[in-house]
N, CA, C and O of each residue as an XYZ file, in Angstrom:
592
protein
N      68.029     69.309    -45.074
C      68.944     69.697    -44.060
C      68.993     68.644    -43.000
O      67.911     68.297    -42.526
N      70.049     68.104    -42.573
C      70.084     67.000    -41.585
C      69.974     67.469    -40.206
O      69.927     66.630    -39.307
N      69.925     68.767    -39.929
C      69.728     69.239    -38.559
C      68.809     70.400    -38.471
O      68.624     71.081    -39.480
N      68.213     70.688    -37.346
C      67.311     71.794    -37.180
C      68.077     72.862    -36.469
O      68.668     72.636    -35.414
N      68.060     74.015    -37.051
C      68.805     75.180    -36.603
C      67.938     76.328    -36.359
O      67.107     76.593    -37.229
N      68.006     77.089    -35.254
C      67.207     78.269    -35.093
C      67.884     79.136    -34.030
O      68.681     78.689    -33.205
N      67.485     80.462    -34.120
C      67.917     81.369    -33.170
C      66.899     82.503    -33.111
O      66.972     83.467    -33.873
N      65.942     82.362    -32.182
C      64.832     83.283    -32.058
C      64.907     84.033    -30.769
O      64.695     83.483    -29.688
N      65.221     85.329    -30.899
C      65.250     86.240    -29.724
C      63.804     86.612    -29.424
O      63.044     86.996    -30.312
N      63.446     86.488    -28.157
C      62.106     86.934    -27.651
C      62.242     87.879    -26.614
O      63.017     87.709    -25.673
N      61.445     88.969    -26.763
C      61.261     89.947    -25.716
C      59.913     89.742    -25.089
O      58.875     90.042    -25.679
N      59.943     89.232    -23.898
C      58.715     88.808    -23.145
C      58.466     89.799    -22.018
O      59.431     90.247    -21.398
N      57.294     90.144    -21.736
C      56.927     90.955    -20.657
C      55.528     90.471    -20.064
O      54.596     90.112    -20.783
N      55.490     90.500    -18.738
C      54.265     90.192    -18.061
C      54.224     90.863    -16.698
O      55.245     91.213    -16.107
N      52.987     91.025    -16.228
C      52.872     91.831    -14.989
C      52.423     91.002    -13.825
O      51.938     89.877    -13.941
N      52.627     91.662    -12.642
C      52.045     91.119    -11.421
C      50.567     91.191    -11.482
O      50.001     92.056    -12.151
N      49.910     90.259    -10.766
C      48.410     90.258    -10.781
C      47.908     91.608    -10.502
O      48.399     92.306     -9.615
N      46.912     91.992    -11.267
C      46.174     93.307    -11.146
C      47.202     94.521    -11.452
O      46.912     95.692    -11.208
N      48.351     94.139    -11.975
C      49.340     95.198    -12.224
C      49.762     95.935    -10.956
O      50.190     97.087    -11.018
N      49.644     95.292     -9.842
C      49.976     95.959     -8.547
C      51.444     96.031     -8.395
O      52.187     95.173     -8.872
N      51.871     97.087     -7.707
C      53.274     97.186     -7.389
C      53.691     96.205     -6.319
O      53.941     96.602     -5.181
N      53.771     94.923     -6.661
C      54.020     93.896     -5.741
C      55.463     93.505     -5.497
O      55.771     92.737     -4.585
N      56.358     94.053     -6.341
C      57.739     93.663     -6.281
C      58.577     94.874     -5.723
O      58.682     95.949     -6.314
N      59.150     94.577     -4.538
C      59.990     95.647     -3.967
C      61.245     95.829     -4.800
O      61.822     94.836     -5.243
N      61.703     97.090     -5.039
C      62.868     97.364     -5.848
C      64.074     96.612     -5.350
O      64.882     96.142     -6.151
N      64.215     96.487     -4.069
C      65.359     95.836     -3.481
C      65.420     94.301     -3.720
O      66.447     93.661     -3.490
N      64.293     93.746     -4.185
C      64.272     92.310     -4.510
C      64.239     92.047     -5.958
O      64.310     90.896     -6.388
N      64.125     93.172     -6.798
C      64.128     92.948     -8.240
C      65.296     92.256     -8.803
O      65.127     91.374     -9.645
N      66.501     92.602     -8.388
C      67.749     91.905     -8.912
C      67.698     90.414     -8.502
O      68.012     89.565     -9.336
N      67.349     90.087     -7.364
C      67.271     88.737     -6.920
C      66.273     87.977     -7.780
O      66.587     86.897     -8.280
N      65.112     88.509     -7.955
C      64.040     87.934     -8.725
C      64.479     87.722    -10.204
O      64.200     86.691    -10.814
N      65.170     88.737    -10.738
C      65.729     88.620    -12.119
C      66.741     87.481    -12.213
O      66.731     86.695    -13.161
N      67.592     87.412    -11.233
C      68.567     86.263    -11.266
C      67.899     84.950    -11.190
O      68.337     84.021    -11.868
N      66.827     84.789    -10.387
C      66.142     83.604    -10.241
C      65.483     83.242    -11.570
O      65.627     82.105    -12.019
N      64.797     84.125    -12.189
C      64.155     83.922    -13.483
C      65.240     83.552    -14.532
O      64.998     82.706    -15.393
N      66.370     84.154    -14.462
C      67.410     83.767    -15.427
C      67.850     82.362    -15.235
O      68.113     81.676    -16.223
N      67.953     81.869    -13.987
C      68.217     80.480    -13.693
C      67.185     79.548    -14.266
O      67.543     78.509    -14.822
N      65.834     79.899    -14.145
C      64.844     79.092    -14.752
C      65.023     78.972    -16.216
O      64.910     77.872    -16.757
N      65.302     80.068    -16.903
C      65.514     80.084    -18.360
C      66.688     79.190    -18.707
O      66.611     78.398    -19.646
N      67.784     79.311    -17.951
C      68.939     78.425    -18.248
C      68.562     76.966    -18.101
O      69.019     76.136    -18.887
N      67.789     76.645    -17.173
C      67.344     75.247    -16.881
C      66.514     74.649    -17.981
O      66.535     73.435    -18.187
N      65.786     75.474    -18.689
C      64.953     75.007    -19.841
C      65.616     75.265    -21.158
O      64.968     75.160    -22.200
N      66.900     75.604    -21.154
C      67.744     75.820    -22.244
C      67.161     76.954    -23.180
O      67.084     76.832    -24.402
N      66.773     78.033    -22.493
C      66.351     79.333    -23.214
C      67.326     80.403    -22.686
O      66.961     81.195    -21.817
N      68.490     80.425    -23.179
C      69.552     81.381    -22.673
C      69.011     82.796    -22.457
O      68.488     83.403    -23.391
N      69.124     83.301    -21.304
C      68.640     84.649    -21.010
C      69.753     85.640    -21.501
O      70.947     85.408    -21.314
N      69.306     86.719    -22.118
C      70.239     87.822    -22.451
C      70.201     88.817    -21.353
O      71.246     89.321    -20.942
N      68.991     89.135    -20.838
C      68.765     90.024    -19.717
C      67.392     89.866    -19.136
O      66.443     89.644    -19.888
N      67.235     89.965    -17.850
C      65.955     89.971    -17.187
C      65.911     91.122    -16.314
O      66.873     91.362    -15.584
N      64.863     91.870    -16.320
C      64.734     93.067    -15.473
C      63.285     93.485    -15.474
O      62.410     92.783    -15.980
N      63.052     94.646    -14.894
C      61.666     95.058    -14.846
C      61.551     96.255    -13.899
O      62.432     97.095    -13.717
N      60.347     96.219    -13.320
C      60.045     97.328    -12.315
C      59.088     96.706    -11.235
O      58.954     95.487    -11.130
N      58.473     97.553    -10.489
C      57.704     97.043     -9.287
C      56.448     96.290     -9.651
O      55.859     95.634     -8.792
N      56.021     96.362    -10.888
C      54.756     95.683    -11.241
C      54.854     94.776    -12.478
O      53.858     94.202    -12.918
N      56.055     94.658    -13.024
C      56.180     93.720    -14.183
C      57.627     93.405    -14.481
O      58.546     94.029    -13.951
N      57.810     92.401    -15.359
C      59.156     91.891    -15.702
C      59.282     91.966    -17.190
O      58.308     91.844    -17.932
N      60.543     92.177    -17.623
C      60.887     92.023    -19.007
C      61.992     90.979    -19.093
O      62.872     90.898    -18.237
N      61.913     90.161    -20.183
C      62.905     89.142    -20.345
C      63.305     89.240    -21.854
O      62.442     89.374    -22.721
N      64.617     89.171    -22.137
C      65.092     88.979    -23.422
C      65.926     87.731    -23.396
O      66.948     87.631    -22.716
N      65.425     86.747    -24.198
C      66.057     85.381    -24.174
C      66.093     84.859    -25.571
O      65.546     85.458    -26.497
N      66.747     83.728    -25.716
C      66.711     82.934    -26.952
C      65.826     81.743    -26.726
O      66.109     80.906    -25.869
N      64.729     81.652    -27.504
C      63.790     80.530    -27.391
C      64.401     79.260    -27.873
O      64.804     79.146    -29.031
N      64.473     78.275    -26.964
C      64.885     76.969    -27.377
C      64.041     76.380    -28.515
O      62.816     76.497    -28.488
N      64.649     75.776    -29.472
C      63.789     75.271    -30.654
C      62.935     74.100    -30.329
O      62.087     73.695    -31.123
N      63.152     73.536    -29.144
C      62.421     72.334    -28.767
C      61.244     72.670    -27.697
O      60.672     71.750    -27.112
N      60.919     73.996    -27.475
C      60.011     74.350    -26.479
C      59.056     75.386    -27.114
O      59.481     76.330    -27.781
N      57.791     75.174    -26.882
C      56.819     76.253    -27.371
C      56.911     77.466    -26.487
O      57.169     77.345    -25.289
N      56.715     78.574    -27.026
C      56.737     79.939    -26.362
C      55.806     79.792    -25.119
O      56.197     80.143    -24.006
N      54.649     79.301    -25.316
C      53.597     79.272    -24.169
C      54.156     78.336    -23.050
O      53.957     78.645    -21.875
N      54.812     77.263    -23.354
C      55.439     76.413    -22.308
C      56.585     77.049    -21.576
O      56.782     76.849    -20.378
N      57.366     77.849    -22.353
C      58.500     78.603    -21.688
C      57.890     79.646    -20.689
O      58.351     79.775    -19.555
N      56.917     80.328    -21.120
C      56.294     81.348    -20.219
C      55.634     80.629    -19.092
O      55.800     81.045    -17.946
N      54.923     79.615    -19.324
C      54.287     78.842    -18.254
C      55.292     78.472    -17.175
O      55.064     78.734    -15.994
N      56.389     77.871    -17.570
C      57.435     77.456    -16.688
C      58.055     78.592    -15.840
O      58.258     78.452    -14.634
N      58.353     79.750    -16.539
C      58.989     80.885    -15.940
C      57.980     81.442    -14.862
O      58.336     81.718    -13.716
N      56.708     81.582    -15.322
C      55.744     82.160    -14.317
C      55.492     81.319    -13.173
O      55.451     81.809    -12.045
N      55.310     80.010    -13.396
C      54.990     79.001    -12.322
C      56.130     78.926    -11.354
O      55.957     79.076    -10.144
N      57.268     78.697    -11.883
C      58.402     78.542    -10.924
C      58.711     79.762    -10.146
O      58.872     79.714     -8.927
N      58.801     80.908    -10.867
C      59.193     82.126    -10.175
C      58.069     82.587     -9.123
O      58.347     83.080     -8.030
N      56.864     82.383     -9.557
C      55.818     82.799     -8.539
C      55.883     81.967     -7.297
O      55.697     82.483     -6.195
N      56.152     80.644     -7.450
C      56.247     79.786     -6.232
C      57.483     80.296     -5.399
O      57.377     80.448     -4.182
N      58.608     80.545     -6.044
C      59.788     80.963     -5.308
C      59.609     82.349     -4.692
O      60.026     82.591     -3.559
N      58.966     83.283     -5.469
C      58.807     84.633     -4.847
C      57.876     84.585     -3.593
O      58.074     85.390     -2.683
N      56.903     83.703     -3.515
C      56.077     83.598     -2.358
C      56.909     83.199     -1.107
O      56.463     83.397      0.023
N      58.092     82.648     -1.320
C      58.882     82.225     -0.176
C      59.826     83.412      0.330
O      60.571     83.253      1.297
N      59.751     84.600     -0.376
C      60.627     85.712      0.076
C      60.210     86.364      1.336
O      60.959     87.189      1.860
N      59.030     86.044      1.878
C      58.597     86.679      3.113
C      57.115     86.942      3.041
O      56.434     86.753      2.033
N      56.656     87.415      4.246
C      55.127     87.600      4.377
C      54.501     88.534      3.329
O      53.367     88.331      2.895
N      55.240     89.523      2.950
C      54.717     90.494      1.951
C      54.464     89.894      0.608
O      53.765     90.455     -0.236
N      55.070     88.696      0.423
C      54.981     88.039     -0.903
C      54.100     86.805     -0.975
O      53.956     86.189     -2.030
N      53.507     86.449      0.176
C      52.696     85.245      0.330
C      51.549     85.117     -0.686
O      51.203     84.015     -1.111
N      50.955     86.294     -1.074
C      49.815     86.255     -2.027
C      50.286     86.615     -3.424
O      49.432     86.918     -4.257
N      51.519     86.609     -3.739
C      52.095     87.063     -4.933
C      51.676     86.080     -6.063
O      51.686     84.857     -5.916
N      51.319     86.697     -7.163
C      51.161     85.841     -8.414
C      51.303     86.759     -9.636
O      51.194     87.981     -9.538
N      51.554     86.117    -10.803
C      51.650     86.896    -12.017
C      50.305     86.996    -12.658
O      49.453     86.142    -12.413
N      50.061     88.025    -13.491
C      48.859     88.097    -14.301
C      48.870     86.946    -15.256
O      49.917     86.399    -15.601
N      47.634     86.575    -15.692
C      47.563     85.400    -16.629
C      48.261     85.568    -17.972
O      48.951     84.653    -18.421
N      48.087     86.783    -18.659
C      48.560     86.992    -19.945
C      50.035     87.435    -20.012
O      50.717     87.570    -18.995
N      50.475     87.647    -21.209
C      51.831     88.095    -21.461
C      51.885     88.699    -22.890
O      51.019     88.509    -23.745
N      52.988     89.439    -23.048
C      53.310     89.973    -24.424
C      54.683     89.361    -24.801
O      55.624     89.352    -24.006
N      54.747     88.872    -25.995
C      55.941     88.275    -26.476
C      56.228     88.862    -27.926
O      55.348     88.882    -28.786
N      57.435     89.308    -28.126
C      57.742     89.929    -29.390
C      59.061     89.452    -29.830
O      60.003     89.342    -29.045
N      59.142     89.140    -31.205
C      60.440     88.779    -31.744
C      61.386     89.985    -31.900
O      60.974     91.117    -32.151
N      62.597     89.685    -31.745
C      63.621     90.746    -31.732
C      64.713     90.302    -32.813
O      65.230     89.190    -32.709
N      65.021     91.064    -33.724
C      66.104     90.761    -34.673
C      67.444     90.899    -33.973
O      67.617     91.587    -32.968
N      68.384     90.179    -34.596
C      69.811     90.107    -34.005
C      70.300     91.581    -33.916
O      70.985     91.945    -32.960
N      69.968     92.370    -34.850
C      70.445     93.778    -34.931
C      69.881     94.644    -33.817
O      70.441     95.699    -33.520
N      68.824     94.240    -33.214
C      68.173     95.023    -32.143
C      68.342     94.555    -30.714
O      67.832     95.148    -29.763
N      69.106     93.427    -30.603
C      69.313     92.838    -29.231
C      69.941     93.810    -28.284
O      69.559     93.843    -27.115
N      70.890     94.610    -28.726
C      71.596     95.597    -27.878
C      70.565     96.743    -27.458
O      70.543     97.206    -26.318
N      69.794     97.117    -28.387
C      68.783     98.188    -28.102
C      67.792     97.712    -27.051
O      67.478     98.425    -26.098
N      67.304     96.481    -27.249
C      66.286     95.955    -26.248
C      66.949     95.700    -24.886
O      66.323     95.826    -23.834
N      68.255     95.333    -24.947
C      68.893     95.090    -23.607
C      69.042     96.462    -22.884
O      68.801     96.524    -21.679
N      69.419     97.527    -23.559
C      69.485     98.845    -22.964
C      68.099     99.316    -22.434
O      67.987     99.960    -21.390
N      67.109     98.973    -23.179
C      65.668     99.372    -22.819
C      65.368     98.613    -21.560
O      64.816     99.236    -20.653
N      65.659     97.358    -21.390
C      65.275     96.664    -20.151
C      66.148     97.179    -19.028
O      65.661     97.343    -17.909
N      67.425     97.441    -19.285
C      68.236     97.993    -18.116
C      67.716     99.389    -17.668
O      67.963     99.788    -16.530
N      67.034    100.100    -18.504
C      66.518    101.478    -18.137
C      65.145    101.518    -17.606
O      64.544    102.592    -17.583
N      64.593    100.416    -17.170
C      63.248    100.301    -16.731
C      62.861    101.356    -15.700
O      61.835    102.019    -15.853
N      63.685    101.524    -14.630
C      63.376    102.422    -13.572
C      63.226    103.845    -14.056
O      62.260    104.493    -13.654
N      64.113    104.395    -14.896
C      63.998    105.703    -15.492
C      62.797    105.737    -16.434
O      62.005    106.679    -16.427
N      62.686    104.696    -17.238
C      61.647    104.652    -18.176
C      60.190    104.865    -17.542
O      59.335    105.580    -18.065
N      60.026    104.191    -16.415
C      58.694    104.208    -15.782
C      58.464    105.462    -14.934
O      57.443    105.575    -14.256
N      59.397    106.389    -14.972
C      59.084    107.632    -14.372
C      58.221    108.491    -15.373
O      57.620    109.490    -14.979
N      58.183    108.075    -16.647
C      57.511    108.757    -17.642
C      56.303    108.042    -18.240
O      55.407    108.673    -18.800
N      56.295    106.757    -18.115
C      55.283    105.925    -18.782
C      54.814    104.719    -17.881
O      55.640    104.130    -17.184
N      53.555    104.375    -17.896
C      52.989    103.327    -17.094
C      53.269    102.018    -17.864
O      53.531    102.025    -19.067
N      53.204    100.908    -17.129
C      53.334     99.583    -17.829
C      52.252     99.410    -18.915
O      52.539     98.839    -19.967
N      51.008     99.894    -18.683
C      49.993     99.738    -19.625
C      50.323    100.510    -20.920
O      50.171     99.971    -22.017
N      50.777    101.780    -20.791
C      51.167    102.578    -21.928
C      52.387    101.911    -22.657
O      52.475    101.946    -23.884
N      53.295    101.324    -21.889
C      54.355    100.662    -22.501
C      53.965     99.488    -23.328
O      54.446     99.309    -24.447
N      53.103     98.695    -22.787
C      52.574     97.496    -23.468
C      51.801     97.879    -24.777
O      51.923     97.226    -25.813
N      51.012     98.962    -24.663
C      50.271     99.475    -25.839
C      51.283     99.910    -26.955
O      51.100     99.666    -28.148
N      52.331    100.556    -26.467
C      53.367    100.988    -27.418
C      53.998     99.806    -28.254
O      54.208     99.896    -29.463
N      54.278     98.701    -27.503
C      54.773     97.489    -28.164
C      53.687     96.882    -29.056
O      53.990     96.514    -30.191
N      52.520     96.768    -28.627
C      51.481     96.220    -29.453
C      51.218     97.026    -30.751
O      50.960     96.452    -31.809
N      51.288     98.327    -30.644
C      51.145     99.200    -31.850
C      52.321     98.953    -32.760
O      52.167     98.720    -33.959
N      53.500     99.008    -32.171
C      54.764     98.769    -32.978
C      54.799     97.493    -33.717
O      55.286     97.425    -34.846
N      54.279     96.454    -33.085
C      54.241     95.103    -33.725
C      52.941     94.770    -34.370
O      52.702     93.630    -34.767
N      52.037     95.831    -34.485
C      50.756     95.718    -35.143
C      49.998     94.548    -34.632
O      49.535     93.723    -35.420
N      49.846     94.437    -33.315
C      49.101     93.300    -32.693
C      47.767     93.938    -32.300
O      47.705     94.987    -31.659
N      46.720     93.256    -32.713
C      45.329     93.705    -32.343
C      45.134     93.319    -30.859
O      45.610     92.271    -30.421
N      44.445     94.157    -30.109
C      44.265     93.885    -28.740
C      42.894     94.512    -28.239
O      42.389     95.445    -28.863
N      42.367     94.040    -27.227
C      41.200     94.548    -26.524
C      41.568     95.505    -25.418
O      42.166     95.076    -24.432
N      41.255     96.738    -25.523
C      41.698     97.765    -24.591
C      41.271     97.369    -23.200
O      41.983     97.708    -22.255
N      40.208     96.703    -23.008
C      39.677     96.269    -21.741
C      40.714     95.366    -20.911
O      40.718     95.348    -19.680
N      41.524     94.676    -21.648
C      42.377     93.749    -20.967
C      43.859     94.187    -20.870
O      44.712     93.395    -20.469
N      44.153     95.421    -21.230
C      45.465     95.984    -21.119
C      45.737     96.551    -19.723
O      46.823     97.071    -19.468
């Protein structure tokens, strides 16, 4: 084949350091837009970015020329630096070191999009830790309970 072709949808989620409720709901939309801009700049088209007060969800298409870990590194580094500029309550903001990344089939993109849009309602019933465990079990990812 004379060209490299790919389309890998990634559902990425990561939390604020110590899973603290560090993100004010009134800033979530602004933060999501900023992260979308970062993704566009590294040619990883965002489908949707959203989350809640202690974590973010991203559904995007992974650029074939960038490793997943590099994409995550750039999103977290750039957004953390920018979030710190939002005011005194954000000066100590940072993201937790780890992340969860899951492949999404084309047929499930709309389902994942709706899921991310419904984060506020979803987290009235489930914590981020329980949500992450649900994904890990669904994708059969082994994990250490101590680090969830």
